[in-house]
N, CA, C, O and the ligand as a Tripos MOL2 file, in Angstrom:
@<TRIPOS>MOLECULE
protein
  197   195    50     0     0
PROTEIN
NO_CHARGES

@<TRIPOS>ATOM
      1 N         166.2980  186.6030   41.2800 N.3       1 MET1
      2 CA        166.3530  185.3330   42.1440 C.3       1 MET1
      3 C         167.4170  184.3650   41.5200 C.2       1 MET1
      4 O         167.4360  184.1270   40.3120 O.2       1 MET1
      5 N         168.1990  183.8840   42.3120 N.am      2 LYS2
      6 CA        169.2190  182.9380   42.0300 C.3       2 LYS2
      7 C         168.7690  181.4990   42.0100 C.2       2 LYS2
      8 O         168.0960  180.9990   42.9120 O.2       2 LYS2
      9 N         169.2210  180.7940   40.8190 N.am      3 LEU3
     10 CA        168.6960  179.3290   40.7550 C.3       3 LEU3
     11 C         169.7680  178.5340   41.4170 C.2       3 LEU3
     12 O         170.9400  178.4820   41.0450 O.2       3 LEU3
     13 N         169.2360  177.9150   42.4470 N.am      4 ILE4
     14 CA        170.2620  176.9330   43.2440 C.3       4 ILE4
     15 C         170.2430  175.6780   42.4630 C.2       4 ILE4
     16 O         169.1510  175.2210   42.1270 O.2       4 ILE4
     17 N         171.3980  175.0400   42.1220 N.am      5 LYS5
     18 CA        171.5300  173.8420   41.4500 C.3       5 LYS5
     19 C         172.3530  172.8770   42.4160 C.2       5 LYS5
     20 O         173.1410  173.3090   43.2560 O.2       5 LYS5
     21 N         172.0890  171.5330   42.2110 N.am      6 LYS6
     22 CA        172.7330  170.4870   42.9930 C.3       6 LYS6
     23 C         173.4540  169.5520   42.2010 C.2       6 LYS6
     24 O         172.9560  169.0410   41.1980 O.2       6 LYS6
     25 N         174.8030  169.2590   42.6750 N.am      7 CYS7
     26 CA        175.4720  168.3390   41.8310 C.3       7 CYS7
     27 C         174.9660  166.8600   42.3830 C.2       7 CYS7
     28 O         174.7850  166.5790   43.5680 O.2       7 CYS7
     29 N         174.7830  165.9910   41.2600 N.am      8 VAL8
     30 CA        174.3050  164.7180   41.5520 C.3       8 VAL8
     31 C         175.4010  163.8460   42.0040 C.2       8 VAL8
     32 O         175.1540  162.8090   42.6200 O.2       8 VAL8
     33 N         176.5910  164.2140   41.7270 N.am      9 LYS9
     34 CA        177.8430  163.3790   42.1020 C.3       9 LYS9
     35 C         178.3080  163.5280   43.5100 C.2       9 LYS9
     36 O         178.5030  162.5490   44.2310 O.2       9 LYS9
     37 N         178.4980  164.8540   43.9230 N.am     10 CYS10
     38 CA        178.9220  165.0100   45.2960 C.3      10 CYS10
     39 C         177.9320  165.6670   46.2470 C.2      10 CYS10
     40 O         178.2420  165.9550   47.4030 O.2      10 CYS10
     41 N         176.6860  165.9030   45.7050 N.am     11 SER11
     42 CA        175.5370  166.4660   46.4440 C.3      11 SER11
     43 C         175.7610  167.8480   46.9530 C.2      11 SER11
     44 O         174.9720  168.3020   47.7820 O.2      11 SER11
     45 N         176.8540  168.6140   46.4920 N.am     12 SER12
     46 CA        176.9500  169.9130   46.8670 C.3      12 SER12
     47 C         176.0330  170.8800   46.0360 C.2      12 SER12
     48 O         175.6140  170.5950   44.9150 O.2      12 SER12
     49 N         175.7650  172.0460   46.6940 N.am     13 PHE13
     50 CA        174.8950  172.9520   45.9600 C.3      13 PHE13
     51 C         175.6670  174.0990   45.3590 C.2      13 PHE13
     52 O         176.5360  174.6840   46.0050 O.2      13 PHE13
     53 N         175.3390  174.4300   44.0850 N.am     14 THR14
     54 CA        176.1570  175.2200   43.2260 C.3      14 THR14
     55 C         175.2120  176.0700   42.3660 C.2      14 THR14
     56 O         174.0510  175.7330   42.1320 O.2      14 THR14
     57 N         175.7680  177.1630   41.9250 N.am     15 LEU15
     58 CA        174.9850  177.9500   40.8740 C.3      15 LEU15
     59 C         175.4310  177.6840   39.4340 C.2      15 LEU15
     60 O         174.8820  178.2130   38.4670 O.2      15 LEU15
     61 N         176.4860  176.8120   39.3460 N.am     16 LYS16
     62 CA        176.9400  176.5070   38.0870 C.3      16 LYS16
     63 C         176.2260  175.3710   37.3390 C.2      16 LYS16
     64 O         175.7260  174.4500   37.9850 O.2      16 LYS16
     65 N         176.1630  175.4060   35.9770 N.am     17 PRO17
     66 CA        175.3660  174.3760   35.3210 C.3      17 PRO17
     67 C         176.0500  173.0630   35.2250 C.2      17 PRO17
     68 O         175.4530  172.0900   34.7640 O.2      17 PRO17
     69 N         177.3160  172.9930   35.6540 N.am     18 THR18
     70 CA        177.9920  171.6910   35.7550 C.3      18 THR18
     71 C         178.9070  171.5950   36.9280 C.2      18 THR18
     72 O         179.4570  172.5920   37.3960 O.2      18 THR18
     73 N         179.0730  170.3630   37.4120 N.am     19 HIS19
     74 CA        180.0110  170.2820   38.7000 C.3      19 HIS19
     75 C         180.5700  168.7430   38.5460 C.2      19 HIS19
     76 O         179.8660  167.8570   38.0620 O.2      19 HIS19
     77 N         181.8400  168.5330   38.9860 N.am     20 CYS20
     78 CA        182.4480  167.2490   38.7630 C.3      20 CYS20
     79 C         182.2190  166.8000   37.3870 C.2      20 CYS20
     80 O         181.9410  165.6150   37.2030 O.2      20 CYS20
     81 N         182.3050  167.6100   36.4030 N.am     21 SER21
     82 CA        182.0740  167.1830   35.1400 C.3      21 SER21
     83 C         180.6520  166.5430   34.8040 C.2      21 SER21
     84 O         180.4640  165.8180   33.8270 O.2      21 SER21
     85 N         179.7160  166.8820   35.6920 N.am     22 GLU22
     86 CA        178.3590  166.3180   35.4740 C.3      22 GLU22
     87 C         177.4280  167.4080   35.5370 C.2      22 GLU22
     88 O         177.6820  168.4120   36.2030 O.2      22 GLU22
     89 N         176.1490  167.2430   34.7520 N.am     23 SER23
     90 CA        175.2730  168.2780   34.7930 C.3      23 SER23
     91 C         174.5920  168.3510   36.1960 C.2      23 SER23
     92 O         174.3080  167.3540   36.8590 O.2      23 SER23
     93 N         174.3630  169.6440   36.5760 N.am     24 THR24
     94 CA        173.7360  169.8480   37.8210 C.3      24 THR24
     95 C         172.1740  169.9070   37.6960 C.2      24 THR24
     96 O         171.6760  170.3550   36.6630 O.2      24 THR24
     97 N         171.3600  169.4440   38.7740 N.am     25 ILE25
     98 CA        170.0160  169.4640   38.7840 C.3      25 ILE25
     99 C         169.4690  170.6160   39.4550 C.2      25 ILE25
    100 O         170.1460  171.0420   40.3910 O.2      25 ILE25
    101 N         168.2780  171.2810   39.1550 N.am     26 SER26
    102 CA        167.6260  172.3230   39.7510 C.3      26 SER26
    103 C         167.0850  172.0050   41.2140 C.2      26 SER26
    104 O         166.5970  170.9040   41.4710 O.2      26 SER26
    105 N         167.1810  172.8910   42.0410 N.am     27 VAL27
    106 CA        166.5930  172.7590   43.5060 C.3      27 VAL27
    107 C         165.5380  173.8020   43.5070 C.2      27 VAL27
    108 O         165.8030  174.9770   43.2500 O.2      27 VAL27
    109 N         164.3110  173.3740   43.8020 N.am     28 HIS28
    110 CA        163.2650  174.4280   43.9280 C.3      28 HIS28
    111 C         163.4380  175.2060   45.1820 C.2      28 HIS28
    112 O         163.2990  174.6400   46.2660 O.2      28 HIS28
    113 N         163.7120  176.3810   45.1090 N.am     29 PRO29
    114 CA        164.0200  177.1470   46.3060 C.3      29 PRO29
    115 C         162.9160  177.3360   47.3020 C.2      29 PRO29
    116 O         163.2150  177.5740   48.4720 O.2      29 PRO29
    117 N         161.6100  177.2440   46.9140 N.am     30 ALA30
    118 CA        160.5110  177.3350   47.7780 C.3      30 ALA30
    119 C         160.3810  175.9960   48.6290 C.2      30 ALA30
    120 O         160.0960  176.0340   49.8260 O.2      30 ALA30
    121 N         160.6060  174.8220   47.9490 N.am     31 LYS31
    122 CA        160.5720  173.6220   48.7090 C.3      31 LYS31
    123 C         161.9010  173.6140   49.6180 C.2      31 LYS31
    124 O         161.8690  173.0520   50.7130 O.2      31 LYS31
    125 N         162.8410  174.1200   49.2440 N.am     32 PHE32
    126 CA        164.0890  174.1300   49.9750 C.3      32 PHE32
    127 C         163.8670  174.9180   51.2830 C.2      32 PHE32
    128 O         164.3330  174.5070   52.3460 O.2      32 PHE32
    129 N         163.1880  175.9950   51.1960 N.am     33 SER33
    130 CA        163.0090  176.8130   52.3850 C.3      33 SER33
    131 C         161.9970  176.2070   53.3970 C.2      33 SER33
    132 O         162.1160  176.3190   54.6170 O.2      33 SER33
    133 N         161.0650  175.6010   52.8110 N.am     34 ILE34
    134 CA        159.8650  174.7870   53.4520 C.3      34 ILE34
    135 C         160.7380  173.7580   54.3500 C.2      34 ILE34
    136 O         160.7090  173.8430   55.5780 O.2      34 ILE34
    137 N         161.4600  172.8530   53.7290 N.am     35 GLU35
    138 CA        162.2170  171.9320   54.4330 C.3      35 GLU35
    139 C         163.0700  172.4250   55.4700 C.2      35 GLU35
    140 O         163.1250  171.8300   56.5460 O.2      35 GLU35
    141 N         163.7620  173.4900   55.2400 N.am     36 ASP36
    142 CA        164.6790  174.2270   56.1610 C.3      36 ASP36
    143 C         163.7080  174.7440   57.5180 C.2      36 ASP36
    144 O         164.1320  174.8220   58.6710 O.2      36 ASP36
    145 N         162.4610  175.0370   57.1180 N.am     37 LYS37
    146 CA        161.7040  175.6750   58.2220 C.3      37 LYS37
    147 C         161.2740  174.4510   59.1560 C.2      37 LYS37
    148 O         161.3010  174.5430   60.3840 O.2      37 LYS37
    149 N         160.8870  173.3320   58.4950 N.am     38 TYR38
    150 CA        160.4210  172.2610   59.2710 C.3      38 TYR38
    151 C         161.6840  171.7390   60.1310 C.2      38 TYR38
    152 O         161.5520  171.4000   61.3070 O.2      38 TYR38
    153 N         162.8380  171.7050   59.4950 N.am     39 GLY39
    154 CA        163.9430  171.3240   60.2770 C.3      39 GLY39
    155 C         164.3630  172.1970   61.5540 C.2      39 GLY39
    156 O         164.9560  171.7580   62.5400 O.2      39 GLY39
    157 N         163.9440  173.5150   61.3460 N.am     40 GLU40
    158 CA        164.1940  174.4190   62.4550 C.3      40 GLU40
    159 C         163.0960  174.0490   63.4200 C.2      40 GLU40
    160 O         163.4370  174.0970   64.6020 O.2      40 GLU40
    161 N         161.9590  173.7210   63.1940 N.am     41 TYR41
    162 CA        160.9260  173.4040   64.2510 C.3      41 TYR41
    163 C         161.3390  172.1610   64.9900 C.2      41 TYR41
    164 O         161.2920  172.0580   66.2160 O.2      41 TYR41
    165 N         161.7290  171.2660   64.2000 N.am     42 ARG42
    166 CA        162.2050  169.9210   64.7620 C.3      42 ARG42
    167 C         163.2850  170.1390   65.7230 C.2      42 ARG42
    168 O         163.2300  169.6220   66.8390 O.2      42 ARG42
    169 N         164.3280  170.9200   65.3330 N.am     43 ARG43
    170 CA        165.4160  171.1880   66.2460 C.3      43 ARG43
    171 C         164.9930  171.9230   67.4580 C.2      43 ARG43
    172 O         165.4630  171.6260   68.5560 O.2      43 ARG43
    173 N         164.1020  172.8940   67.3020 N.am     44 LYS44
    174 CA        163.5670  173.5640   68.5280 C.3      44 LYS44
    175 C         162.9100  172.5380   69.4500 C.2      44 LYS44
    176 O         163.1960  172.4840   70.6460 O.2      44 LYS44
    177 N         162.0170  171.7180   68.8670 N.am     45 ALA45
    178 CA        161.1920  170.7920   69.5070 C.3      45 ALA45
    179 C         162.0020  169.8890   70.3480 C.2      45 ALA45
    180 O         161.7050  169.5590   71.4960 O.2      45 ALA45
    181 N         163.1200  169.4860   69.6450 N.am     46 LYS46
    182 CA        164.0230  168.5010   70.3930 C.3      46 LYS46
    183 C         164.9070  169.1890   71.3550 C.2      46 LYS46
    184 O         165.7400  168.5430   71.9900 O.2      46 LYS46
    185 N         164.7650  170.5210   71.5040 N.am     47 GLY47
    186 CA        165.5410  171.3010   72.5420 C.3      47 GLY47
    187 C         167.0500  171.4960   72.1410 C.2      47 GLY47
    188 O         167.9190  171.6860   72.9920 O.2      47 GLY47
    189 N         167.2870  171.4400   70.8970 N.am     48 PHE48
    190 CA        168.6390  171.7540   70.4120 C.3      48 PHE48
    191 C         169.1010  173.2170   70.5510 C.2      48 PHE48
    192 O         170.2990  173.4910   70.4860 O.2      48 PHE48
    193 N         168.1750  174.1390   70.7390 N.am     49 TYR49
    194 CA        168.5420  175.5710   70.8520 C.3      49 TYR49
    195 C         168.8990  176.1190   72.3870 C.2      49 TYR49
    196 O         169.2130  177.2960   72.5660 O.2      49 TYR49
    197 ZN        180.1280  167.8910   42.4130 Zn       50 ZN50
@<TRIPOS>BOND
     1     1     2 1
     2     2     3 1
     3     3     4 2
     4     3     5 am
     5     5     6 1
     6     6     7 1
     7     7     8 2
     8     7     9 am
     9     9    10 1
    10    10    11 1
    11    11    12 2
    12    11    13 am
    13    13    14 1
    14    14    15 1
    15    15    16 2
    16    15    17 am
    17    17    18 1
    18    18    19 1
    19    19    20 2
    20    19    21 am
    21    21    22 1
    22    22    23 1
    23    23    24 2
    24    23    25 am
    25    25    26 1
    26    26    27 1
    27    27    28 2
    28    27    29 am
    29    29    30 1
    30    30    31 1
    31    31    32 2
    32    31    33 am
    33    33    34 1
    34    34    35 1
    35    35    36 2
    36    35    37 am
    37    37    38 1
    38    38    39 1
    39    39    40 2
    40    39    41 am
    41    41    42 1
    42    42    43 1
    43    43    44 2
    44    43    45 am
    45    45    46 1
    46    46    47 1
    47    47    48 2
    48    47    49 am
    49    49    50 1
    50    50    51 1
    51    51    52 2
    52    51    53 am
    53    53    54 1
    54    54    55 1
    55    55    56 2
    56    55    57 am
    57    57    58 1
    58    58    59 1
    59    59    60 2
    60    59    61 am
    61    61    62 1
    62    62    63 1
    63    63    64 2
    64    63    65 am
    65    65    66 1
    66    66    67 1
    67    67    68 2
    68    67    69 am
    69    69    70 1
    70    70    71 1
    71    71    72 2
    72    71    73 am
    73    73    74 1
    74    74    75 1
    75    75    76 2
    76    75    77 am
    77    77    78 1
    78    78    79 1
    79    79    80 2
    80    79    81 am
    81    81    82 1
    82    82    83 1
    83    83    84 2
    84    83    85 am
    85    85    86 1
    86    86    87 1
    87    87    88 2
    88    87    89 am
    89    89    90 1
    90    90    91 1
    91    91    92 2
    92    91    93 am
    93    93    94 1
    94    94    95 1
    95    95    96 2
    96    95    97 am
    97    97    98 1
    98    98    99 1
    99    99   100 2
   100    99   101 am
   101   101   102 1
   102   102   103 1
   103   103   104 2
   104   103   105 am
   105   105   106 1
   106   106   107 1
   107   107   108 2
   108   107   109 am
   109   109   110 1
   110   110   111 1
   111   111   112 2
   112   111   113 am
   113   113   114 1
   114   114   115 1
   115   115   116 2
   116   115   117 am
   117   117   118 1
   118   118   119 1
   119   119   120 2
   120   119   121 am
   121   121   122 1
   122   122   123 1
   123   123   124 2
   124   123   125 am
   125   125   126 1
   126   126   127 1
   127   127   128 2
   128   127   129 am
   129   129   130 1
   130   130   131 1
   131   131   132 2
   132   131   133 am
   133   133   134 1
   134   134   135 1
   135   135   136 2
   136   135   137 am
   137   137   138 1
   138   138   139 1
   139   139   140 2
   140   139   141 am
   141   141   142 1
   142   142   143 1
   143   143   144 2
   144   143   145 am
   145   145   146 1
   146   146   147 1
   147   147   148 2
   148   147   149 am
   149   149   150 1
   150   150   151 1
   151   151   152 2
   152   151   153 am
   153   153   154 1
   154   154   155 1
   155   155   156 2
   156   155   157 am
   157   157   158 1
   158   158   159 1
   159   159   160 2
   160   159   161 am
   161   161   162 1
   162   162   163 1
   163   163   164 2
   164   163   165 am
   165   165   166 1
   166   166   167 1
   167   167   168 2
   168   167   169 am
   169   169   170 1
   170   170   171 1
   171   171   172 2
   172   171   173 am
   173   173   174 1
   174   174   175 1
   175   175   176 2
   176   175   177 am
   177   177   178 1
   178   178   179 1
   179   179   180 2
   180   179   181 am
   181   181   182 1
   182   182   183 1
   183   183   184 2
   184   183   185 am
   185   185   186 1
   186   186   187 1
   187   187   188 2
   188   187   189 am
   189   189   190 1
   190   190   191 1
   191   191   192 2
   192   191   193 am
   193   193   194 1
   194   194   195 1
   195   195   196 2
@<TRIPOS>SUBSTRUCTURE
     1 MET1         2 RESIDUE 1 A MET
     2 LYS2         6 RESIDUE 1 A LYS
     3 LEU3        10 RESIDUE 1 A LEU
     4 ILE4        14 RESIDUE 1 A ILE
     5 LYS5        18 RESIDUE 1 A LYS
     6 LYS6        22 RESIDUE 1 A LYS
     7 CYS7        26 RESIDUE 1 A CYS
     8 VAL8        30 RESIDUE 1 A VAL
     9 LYS9        34 RESIDUE 1 A LYS
    10 CYS10       38 RESIDUE 1 A CYS
    11 SER11       42 RESIDUE 1 A SER
    12 SER12       46 RESIDUE 1 A SER
    13 PHE13       50 RESIDUE 1 A PHE
    14 THR14       54 RESIDUE 1 A THR
    15 LEU15       58 RESIDUE 1 A LEU
    16 LYS16       62 RESIDUE 1 A LYS
    17 PRO17       66 RESIDUE 1 A PRO
    18 THR18       70 RESIDUE 1 A THR
    19 HIS19       74 RESIDUE 1 A HIS
    20 CYS20       78 RESIDUE 1 A CYS
    21 SER21       82 RESIDUE 1 A SER
    22 GLU22       86 RESIDUE 1 A GLU
    23 SER23       90 RESIDUE 1 A SER
    24 THR24       94 RESIDUE 1 A THR
    25 ILE25       98 RESIDUE 1 A ILE
    26 SER26      102 RESIDUE 1 A SER
    27 VAL27      106 RESIDUE 1 A VAL
    28 HIS28      110 RESIDUE 1 A HIS
    29 PRO29      114 RESIDUE 1 A PRO
    30 ALA30      118 RESIDUE 1 A ALA
    31 LYS31      122 RESIDUE 1 A LYS
    32 PHE32      126 RESIDUE 1 A PHE
    33 SER33      130 RESIDUE 1 A SER
    34 ILE34      134 RESIDUE 1 A ILE
    35 GLU35      138 RESIDUE 1 A GLU
    36 ASP36      142 RESIDUE 1 A ASP
    37 LYS37      146 RESIDUE 1 A LYS
    38 TYR38      150 RESIDUE 1 A TYR
    39 GLY39      154 RESIDUE 1 A GLY
    40 GLU40      158 RESIDUE 1 A GLU
    41 TYR41      162 RESIDUE 1 A TYR
    42 ARG42      166 RESIDUE 1 A ARG
    43 ARG43      170 RESIDUE 1 A ARG
    44 LYS44      174 RESIDUE 1 A LYS
    45 ALA45      178 RESIDUE 1 A ALA
    46 LYS46      182 RESIDUE 1 A LYS
    47 GLY47      186 RESIDUE 1 A GLY
    48 PHE48      190 RESIDUE 1 A PHE
    49 TYR49      194 RESIDUE 1 A TYR
    50 ZN50       197 GROUP 0 **** ****
């Protein structure tokens, strides 16, 4: 399983321990996918599909 990390400076996702000369923070993959699932439901509910 890959660990997804996020740069606190530019908010981009990366697998590297550092980005923009700053340490990246860990993103929990489970929470990330749940949020994505809710986003999909919302988009469907609003009729974006
Ligand atoms: Zn960055």
